[in-house]
C-alpha positions as CSV (number, residue, x, y, z in Angstrom):
1,M,-106.6,63.6,-20.0
2,G,-107.0,66.2,-17.4
3,R,-104.6,69.0,-16.9
4,I,-101.7,68.7,-14.6
5,F,-101.3,71.8,-12.4
6,R,-97.9,72.5,-10.9
7,K,-97.6,74.4,-7.6
8,Y,-96.1,77.8,-8.1
9,R,-92.8,78.4,-6.2
10,K,-91.3,81.8,-5.7
11,P,-87.6,82.3,-6.5
12,D,-85.2,82.2,-3.6
13,S,-84.4,85.9,-4.0
14,E,-88.0,86.9,-3.2
15,Y,-88.0,84.8,0.0
16,E,-84.8,86.4,1.2
17,E,-86.2,89.9,0.6
18,E,-89.4,89.1,2.5
19,F,-87.4,87.5,5.4
20,E,-85.2,90.6,5.7
21,A,-88.2,92.9,5.6
22,Y,-89.9,90.8,8.3
23,N,-86.8,91.0,10.5
24,E,-86.5,94.8,10.0
25,D,-90.2,95.2,11.0
26,A,-89.6,92.9,14.1
27,E,-86.6,94.8,15.2
28,Q,-88.3,98.2,14.9
29,E,-91.3,96.9,16.8
30,E,-89.0,95.5,19.5
31,E,-87.1,98.8,19.8
32,A,-90.3,100.7,20.1
33,C,-91.5,98.5,22.9
34,T,-88.2,98.2,24.8
35,P,-87.1,101.2,27.0
36,Q,-83.8,102.8,26.0
37,L,-80.9,101.9,28.4
38,S,-78.4,104.5,29.5
39,L,-74.7,104.0,29.0
40,K,-74.2,103.3,32.7
41,E,-76.9,100.6,32.6
42,R,-75.4,99.0,29.5
43,M,-72.0,98.9,31.0
44,K,-73.4,97.3,34.1
45,I,-75.0,94.5,32.1
46,L,-71.8,94.0,30.0
47,S,-69.6,93.9,33.1
48,R,-71.5,90.9,34.3
49,K,-70.9,88.8,31.2
50,D,-67.8,87.5,29.6
51,R,-67.1,87.5,25.8
52,M,-69.1,84.3,25.4
53,G,-72.1,86.0,26.9
54,R,-72.0,83.9,30.1
55,A,-72.6,85.6,33.5
56,I,-69.5,86.2,35.5
57,P,-69.7,84.9,39.1
58,T,-69.9,87.5,41.9
59,W,-66.8,86.3,43.6
60,Y,-64.8,86.8,40.3
61,R,-65.9,90.3,40.2
62,L,-64.9,90.9,43.8
63,L,-61.5,89.5,43.2
64,G,-61.1,91.8,40.2
65,V,-62.1,94.9,42.3
66,I,-59.7,93.8,45.1
67,G,-56.9,93.3,42.6
68,I,-57.4,96.8,41.2
69,L,-57.5,98.4,44.6
70,L,-54.2,96.6,45.6
71,I,-52.5,97.9,42.5
72,L,-53.7,101.4,43.2
73,L,-52.4,101.2,46.8
74,L,-49.0,100.0,45.6
75,V,-48.8,102.8,43.2
76,I,-49.8,105.4,45.8
77,N,-47.4,104.0,48.3
78,S,-44.6,104.1,45.7
79,L,-45.4,107.8,44.9
80,L,-45.5,108.7,48.6
81,Q,-42.1,107.0,49.2
82,K,-40.7,109.1,46.4
83,A,-42.4,112.2,47.8
84,W,-41.1,111.6,51.4
85,S,-37.6,110.3,50.8
86,S,-34.9,112.4,49.1
87,G,-32.6,109.3,48.6
88,N,-29.6,110.5,50.5
89,P,-30.7,113.3,52.9
90,Q,-28.2,115.8,54.1
91,G,-28.2,117.9,57.2
92,E,-27.2,121.5,57.4
93,A,-23.6,122.2,56.5
94,V,-21.3,123.1,59.4
95,G,-19.0,126.1,59.0
96,K,-15.4,126.3,60.2
97,Q,-16.3,128.3,63.3
98,E,-19.4,126.3,64.1
99,I,-20.5,123.3,66.0
100,Q,-23.8,121.6,65.4
101,L,-26.4,120.2,67.8
102,S,-29.5,118.2,66.7
103,F,-32.7,117.9,68.7
104,A,-35.5,115.3,68.2
105,G,-38.8,114.8,69.9
106,D,-40.3,111.6,71.4
107,V,-38.3,108.4,70.7
108,C,-40.1,105.2,71.7
109,L,-38.3,101.9,71.1
110,G,-41.0,99.7,72.6
111,R,-44.3,98.1,71.6
112,D,-44.8,97.9,67.8
113,V,-41.5,99.7,67.2
114,A,-39.7,96.9,69.0
115,V,-41.4,94.2,66.9
116,Y,-40.4,96.1,63.8
117,G,-36.9,96.6,65.0
118,E,-36.4,92.9,65.8
119,K,-37.8,91.7,62.5
120,R,-36.3,94.4,60.2
121,S,-33.4,95.9,62.2
122,Y,-33.2,98.8,64.7
123,G,-30.8,100.5,62.5
124,S,-33.4,101.1,59.8
125,L,-35.3,103.3,62.3
126,F,-32.5,105.8,62.0
127,H,-32.0,105.6,58.2
128,D,-32.7,109.2,57.3
129,A,-32.0,110.7,60.7
130,S,-28.5,109.4,61.1
131,R,-27.6,111.0,57.8
132,L,-29.0,114.3,58.8
133,W,-27.0,114.5,62.1
134,Q,-23.8,112.9,61.0
135,D,-21.9,116.2,61.5
136,S,-23.6,117.0,64.9
137,E,-21.5,116.9,68.0
138,L,-24.5,116.3,70.2
139,V,-27.8,114.6,69.3
140,F,-30.6,115.0,71.8
141,A,-33.9,113.1,72.1
142,N,-36.6,112.3,74.6
143,L,-36.3,108.5,75.3
144,E,-40.0,107.8,76.0
145,C,-39.7,104.1,77.2
146,D,-38.0,102.0,79.8
147,V,-34.9,100.0,78.9
148,I,-35.1,96.6,80.6
149,R,-33.2,93.4,80.8
150,Q,-34.4,90.0,79.7
151,N,-35.4,87.3,82.2
152,T,-35.8,89.9,85.0
153,V,-38.9,90.3,87.1
154,Y,-40.1,93.9,87.4
155,Y,-42.9,95.6,89.3
156,D,-46.2,94.9,87.5
157,H,-48.4,97.9,88.2
158,E,-51.8,98.6,86.7
159,K,-50.7,101.2,84.1
160,P,-52.5,100.3,80.8
161,V,-49.8,101.3,78.4
162,K,-46.1,100.3,79.0
163,F,-43.2,100.7,76.7
164,A,-40.3,98.3,77.1
165,A,-37.2,98.7,75.0
166,S,-34.3,96.2,74.7
167,Q,-30.7,96.7,75.5
168,T,-30.0,96.1,71.8
169,A,-32.3,98.9,70.7
170,L,-30.5,101.4,72.9
171,K,-27.1,100.2,71.7
172,V,-28.1,100.7,68.1
173,A,-29.5,104.2,68.9
174,A,-26.1,105.0,70.4
175,E,-24.3,103.6,67.4
176,K,-26.5,105.7,65.1
177,G,-25.4,108.9,66.9
178,V,-27.9,109.6,69.7
179,N,-25.7,110.6,72.7
180,V,-27.9,112.8,75.0
181,V,-31.4,111.9,76.2
182,S,-34.1,113.1,78.5
183,I,-35.5,110.3,80.6
184,A,-38.0,112.5,82.4
185,N,-41.4,111.4,81.1
186,D,-44.4,109.2,82.0
187,H,-42.9,106.0,80.4
188,A,-39.4,106.0,81.8
189,A,-40.6,104.3,85.0
190,D,-43.1,101.9,83.3
191,F,-41.3,99.0,85.1
192,G,-40.8,100.5,88.5
193,R,-37.7,101.8,90.2
194,K,-35.7,98.8,89.2
195,G,-36.6,99.5,85.6
196,V,-35.3,103.1,86.0
197,Q,-32.1,101.8,87.6
198,H,-31.4,99.3,84.8
199,M,-32.1,102.0,82.1
200,I,-29.6,104.4,83.7
201,E,-27.0,101.6,83.9
202,A,-27.6,100.8,80.2
203,L,-27.2,104.5,79.3
204,D,-23.9,104.6,81.2
205,R,-22.8,101.4,79.4
206,Y,-23.4,102.9,76.0
207,E,-22.0,106.3,77.0
208,I,-25.2,108.2,76.5
209,E,-25.6,111.4,78.6
210,Y,-28.9,111.7,80.3
211,A,-30.9,114.0,82.6
212,G,-34.3,113.9,84.4
213,A,-34.0,110.7,86.4
214,G,-31.6,109.2,89.0
215,A,-31.0,107.1,92.1
216,N,-32.8,109.7,94.2
217,I,-34.5,113.1,93.8
218,D,-31.3,115.2,94.0
219,D,-29.5,112.9,91.6
220,A,-32.5,113.2,89.2
221,G,-32.6,117.0,89.6
222,K,-29.0,117.7,88.9
223,Y,-27.9,119.4,85.6
224,K,-25.2,118.1,83.3
225,L,-22.4,120.2,81.8
226,I,-21.6,118.7,78.4
227,E,-18.5,119.7,76.4
228,A,-18.7,120.0,72.7
229,D,-15.6,121.2,70.8
230,G,-14.9,124.1,73.2
231,V,-18.5,124.9,73.9
232,T,-20.2,123.9,77.3
233,V,-23.9,123.1,77.1
234,G,-25.9,122.9,80.3
235,F,-28.6,120.2,80.2
236,L,-31.6,119.5,82.4
237,A,-34.9,117.6,82.0
238,F,-38.1,117.1,84.0
239,T,-41.7,116.1,83.5
240,D,-44.9,117.9,84.2
241,V,-46.8,114.7,83.3
242,I,-46.5,112.9,86.6
243,P,-45.9,109.2,86.2
244,G,-47.9,107.9,89.1
245,H,-45.8,107.1,92.2
246,F,-42.6,106.6,90.3
247,T,-41.1,110.0,90.8
248,A,-37.7,110.0,92.4
249,T,-37.7,110.1,96.2
250,Q,-35.1,110.9,98.9
251,D,-33.8,107.3,98.7
252,G,-35.4,105.8,95.6
253,Y,-34.9,105.7,91.8
254,G,-37.4,107.6,89.7
255,V,-37.9,110.5,87.4
256,L,-37.9,114.3,88.1
257,S,-41.2,116.1,88.3
258,S,-42.0,119.8,87.9
259,S,-42.6,120.0,91.7
260,Y,-38.9,119.6,92.5
261,P,-38.1,122.6,94.8
262,Q,-34.6,123.1,93.5
263,L,-35.6,123.0,89.8
264,Y,-35.2,126.7,88.9
265,Q,-32.2,127.2,91.1
266,N,-30.5,124.4,89.3
267,V,-31.3,126.0,85.9
268,L,-29.8,129.3,87.2
269,E,-26.7,127.5,88.4
270,A,-26.3,125.7,85.1
271,S,-26.5,129.0,83.2
272,R,-23.5,130.3,85.2
273,Y,-21.2,127.4,84.3
274,S,-22.2,126.8,80.7
275,D,-22.3,128.8,77.5
276,F,-26.0,128.1,77.1
277,V,-28.7,125.9,78.7
278,V,-31.0,123.4,77.1
279,V,-34.0,122.1,79.0
280,Y,-36.2,119.2,77.8
281,V,-39.7,119.3,79.3
282,H,-42.4,116.6,79.1
283,W,-45.7,118.6,79.2
284,G,-49.0,119.5,77.6
285,E,-51.9,117.4,76.4
286,E,-51.4,114.3,74.2
287,S,-52.6,114.9,70.7
288,G,-53.0,118.6,71.5
289,I,-52.2,121.1,68.8
290,H,-52.6,124.1,71.1
291,V,-50.2,125.2,73.8
292,T,-51.7,125.2,77.3
293,E,-51.4,128.0,79.8
294,D,-49.4,125.7,82.1
295,Q,-46.9,125.1,79.3
296,K,-46.4,128.8,78.8
297,T,-46.0,129.5,82.5
298,L,-43.4,126.8,82.9
299,A,-41.5,127.9,79.8
300,H,-41.3,131.5,80.9
301,Q,-40.1,130.6,84.4
302,L,-37.4,128.4,82.8
303,I,-36.1,131.2,80.6
304,D,-36.4,133.8,83.4
305,S,-34.2,131.4,85.4
306,G,-31.5,131.2,82.7
307,A,-32.6,128.6,80.1
308,D,-31.8,129.5,76.5
309,V,-33.5,126.7,74.5
310,V,-36.5,124.9,75.8
311,I,-37.6,121.7,74.0
312,G,-41.1,120.3,74.6
313,T,-42.3,116.7,74.3
314,N,-45.4,114.6,75.0
315,P,-48.1,116.1,72.8
316,H,-46.9,113.9,69.8
317,T,-48.0,116.7,67.5
318,L,-46.1,119.8,66.3
319,Q,-46.8,123.0,68.3
320,E,-45.8,126.6,67.9
321,I,-42.4,128.2,68.6
322,E,-42.2,131.2,70.9
323,L,-39.6,133.8,71.4
324,Y,-39.5,134.9,75.0
325,G,-37.0,137.1,76.8
326,N,-33.5,136.0,75.8
327,G,-34.6,132.4,75.0
328,I,-36.7,130.4,72.5
329,V,-39.3,127.7,73.2
330,F,-40.1,124.8,70.9
331,Y,-43.4,123.7,72.6
332,S,-43.4,120.4,70.9
333,L,-41.3,118.8,68.2
334,G,-43.8,115.9,67.9
335,S,-43.0,112.2,67.8
336,F,-39.8,111.1,66.1
337,I,-39.7,107.3,66.4
338,A,-43.1,105.9,67.4
339,D,-46.0,103.7,66.4
340,D,-48.7,106.5,66.6
341,A,-51.5,105.5,64.3
342,F,-53.1,108.9,63.8
343,R,-52.1,110.7,60.7
344,S,-52.0,114.1,62.6
345,M,-49.1,112.6,64.7
346,R,-46.9,111.7,61.8
347,S,-45.6,115.1,61.0
348,T,-42.3,115.9,62.8
349,A,-39.2,117.9,62.4
350,L,-35.5,117.6,63.3
351,L,-34.1,120.8,64.8
352,Q,-30.5,121.5,64.0
353,L,-28.6,124.3,65.8
354,N,-25.4,125.6,64.4
355,V,-23.5,127.6,67.0
356,N,-20.9,130.1,65.9
357,K,-18.2,129.7,68.6
358,S,-16.7,133.2,67.8
359,T,-19.9,135.2,68.0
360,G,-22.3,133.0,70.0
361,E,-24.9,133.3,67.3
362,G,-27.3,130.4,66.8
363,R,-28.5,129.3,63.3
364,F,-31.7,127.2,63.8
365,T,-32.9,124.9,61.0
366,L,-36.1,122.8,61.1
367,I,-36.0,119.9,58.7
368,P,-39.6,118.6,57.8
369,M,-40.1,114.9,58.2
370,R,-42.9,112.4,58.2
371,I,-43.2,109.1,60.2
372,N,-43.4,106.2,57.9
373,N,-43.2,102.6,59.2
374,F,-42.4,104.0,62.7
375,H,-39.4,106.1,61.7
376,P,-38.9,109.6,60.4
377,V,-38.3,110.2,56.7
378,V,-37.4,113.5,55.1
379,T,-40.2,115.1,53.1
380,E,-39.9,117.8,50.6
381,R,-43.5,117.5,49.4
382,A,-45.2,120.9,49.5
383,Y,-48.4,119.6,51.0
384,Y,-46.6,118.4,54.2
385,T,-43.9,121.1,54.4
386,S,-46.6,123.8,54.4
387,Q,-48.5,122.1,57.1
388,I,-45.4,121.7,59.2
389,E,-44.5,125.4,58.7
390,K,-48.0,126.5,59.8
391,S,-47.9,124.3,62.9
392,L,-44.5,125.6,64.0
393,M,-44.3,129.2,62.9
394,S,-47.9,130.5,63.4
395,E,-46.9,132.8,66.2
396,L,-43.7,134.3,64.6
397,R,-43.4,137.1,62.1
398,E,-42.9,136.0,58.5
399,D,-39.9,138.3,58.2
400,F,-38.2,136.5,61.1
401,Y,-37.5,133.3,59.2
402,T,-37.0,131.9,55.7
403,V,-38.2,128.7,54.0
404,D,-36.2,127.2,51.1
405,D,-37.5,125.2,48.2
406,R,-37.1,122.0,50.3
407,G,-39.4,123.3,52.9
408,R,-36.6,123.8,55.5
409,I,-37.2,126.6,57.9
410,Q,-34.3,128.7,59.1
411,F,-33.6,131.7,61.3
412,T,-30.7,133.1,63.4
413,M,-30.6,134.8,66.8
414,P,-28.1,135.5,69.5
415,L,-27.5,132.5,71.8
416,Y,-24.8,133.5,74.2
417,T,-21.9,135.9,74.7
418,P,-18.5,134.1,74.4
419,G,-16.1,134.5,77.3
420,T,-18.8,135.0,80.0
421,R,-19.1,131.5,81.3
422,Q,-17.9,131.0,84.8
423,E,-15.8,128.0,85.9
424,K,-17.5,125.7,88.2
425,P,-15.9,125.9,91.7
426,E,-14.0,122.8,92.8
427,E,-16.1,122.4,95.9
428,L,-19.2,122.1,93.8
429,E,-17.4,119.6,91.6
430,D,-16.5,117.6,94.7
431,M,-20.1,117.7,96.0
432,T,-21.4,116.4,92.7
433,A,-18.8,113.6,92.6
434,T,-19.7,112.7,96.2
435,A,-23.4,112.6,95.4
436,E,-22.8,110.4,92.4
437,Q,-20.6,108.0,94.4
438,A,-23.2,107.8,97.1
439,A,-25.9,107.0,94.6
440,E,-23.9,104.3,93.0
441,E,-23.1,102.7,96.4
442,E,-26.8,102.8,97.3
443,A,-27.7,101.1,94.0
444,E,-25.2,98.3,94.6
445,E,-26.7,97.7,98.0
């Protein structure tokens, strides 16, 4: 018989060794031929695949990015809220011999602010501010809007931007402490002479003192003498930003402009019959951070005529403070309640003046604030407080004022000499009463 040959078969262990050696050679060859990827490139590839190795759709990735951004925005907003709000803000303490006055810049209760107020509440606009001035006898502001009535037809002129506030908004402002306003600005007559009339009637209804507009030019130009715990404050207001053809006339409602011939004479007269005089002026360039020569000229003329404290409005930004003669000028306190979108217009300050009734000395305090959701919120964040200090105090010596750890700026200066105020003659009182009665009768007609 022939031989039977059996095919030789290697043991399994030898096959496994050869297979592993082959794989190692293949991997080395593949690595040698494949370019090395950077970490960034590898992460890019991995980010497009899930754990099963499947490609992630582009819209999933977009949703993920949007989600992360939203979370970041919420965190940032929360941090800013904590940075701006001090929880329960307090104004400056009032001593036994002191009275306190508070001064705010532009307050607009129309447009987007009105929408916010109707949806959320007008009271929320004064959340921090009303706590700051709760001990103030007088709270001043520039009311930069018209206060109109519902279901009433007003003059529809071509002005592109008009601010209409409701009676409710004004009522809430009064309830929150605002009791003196300037209505001399380029928006007080947005709805014509009838709008000015209705605004004045609303101010009277809610017992808010005002200056800067009236039933006729002499009514608009008169000064007010306001009593505050034994101290008499003279108050006037006018605008250098002329609101078209709605300035007051000899027989028509309107606002007072800087061209009024009796302006400086009225300031002088107010200084005789008051302890000190406050003048609100609507002037300068909107969004302007620098004081114009016209502003300086007007301010100096006012102080030379007897004004003690001049408060500027209209730029919507903070501007420098100037000491001139025996008075002080705050060229712009910025917006206070407004829907200004620009970040540069969101810094503001509440000015508080503590007056010593025995010495006549004034202690001025500027409280840094930022506008958030249309209303001012106290800020103690160094980034903002340092900017506010720079905007306001750039022209004053550093040894003239102090800044505390909250960023509040404070200084003192003589304001008036107690006991030198003259009593207003009865004939002048009678003339004023007659003029007011005539204006009311004309309005009724």
